[in-house]
N, C-alpha and C positions, 0 to 999 in steps of 0.2 A: 617359896623356893626353899628347898632343903639343902643345906651345905654340909658336906661330909668330907672326911679326910681320906687320903689315898689308901690307907691300910684296910679300910672296909671294902674296897673294890678291886683288890689285887687280881681276882679272877673273873671280873665282870666283862661281858661282851656288850658292845654298843654298835648299832647299825649306822653306817654312813650312807645316806641316800644320795647317790651320784647325781640324780636329777636336781637336787637342791644346790648344786655347785653353780648352776646357771644364775642363781640369784645371790650368790655370795658377795659379801662386801668385806673389804679389808681396810682397816683404819689404824694408822700409827698415831699414838698419843705421845708426843715428844716430852711433855711435862712428866709423865709417869714412866716413860720408856717402855710402854706396853703395846703389843701388837694385838689387835682385836680382829678375829675372823668370825663373821656371822653367816651362818648357812640358812637361817630362817628368821623371820620377824617375830616368831613365837617366843614367849618368855620361857626360860628354862624352868623345869620342875625340880631338877637336881643340879647342884654345882659341886664339882669335886676339885679340890686343890691338890695338885701333885707336888711331890718334894722338890721338883725341878723349877717350880714357879709357874707351871702351866695350869690354867683353869679350864676345866672341861665342863661344858654346859649341855645337859641332856633333857629331852622331853619325850615322853612315850617310848623310851628305849632307843631314841635316835639322837645322834649328835646334832646339836643346833648351833653350836659355837665353841670357839676356843679363844683364850686370851693368854698371851705369853708375856709374863712380867720380866723386866730386865732383858729385853730382846737384843739390845746392843752388844751384850756379851757373846752372842753367837756370830758376830761379824768379824 
């Protein structure tokens, strides 16, 4: 898994496969205050940490998951 920073991907396009939403899972981790959204059981090849605490997980140019750190700040 290749972890990169947001600045390297400012103009990157990632595909969201709508069919993958059928199998999506959403899990809230109360200990870390993180919301995990998984669109696939496949492991990410790339992980991008955005400045706002969102972690974007990509495999073969497709979004496979997101994690939002500090999610309670949005409520």
